[in-house]
Structures are given as structure tokens and as C-alpha cells.
Steps between C-alpha positions, in 0.01 A plus 500: 500500500400812692654840443606682814189721500266199488693335783453809720882550512625834622586708189687819576380821338730680252739736674402864480844612612663730241853395583707308250741223586732541202456136434348365179479140390469462119499182301670537162587260222830313541636651175447852633654414831803368317537812283468731803749299700754489216470869437531590869813290523652679198410835661666385827188550716265268689191381316286682750680827448484460120121444504452797737695721262290379202177567692617840616567600138141436395314612811 
């Protein structure tokens, strides 16, 4: 099996643009996902908004 580099596939260079999309994909354990979802529901906010508030508190 060849990797893309060995197969002469076009591999894009990393972006040097300093803009941020505001999008972040993070894989977390199912147990943590459950705890966050349950807590956000108790707080009456979306899971996304709850995680943003937690991250804002530590950043």
C-alpha cells in the first residue's frame, strides 16, 4: 500500500492564513459526553453553549 506522498498525489501545504473558523472537532469519551450533556440540560442551555462557557472560564 502506498501513502499519498509515494503515489505522487497532490498534498496541499498547511494553511498559513491566521484566520480562525470558530469550529473545533474534538473526540471525547462517551462518559464525558454524557456528563456534559446531562449538565447542560439541567442548566437549560445547549451542549455547545455549555462547553463554550466552560472553555471560556479556563482560557
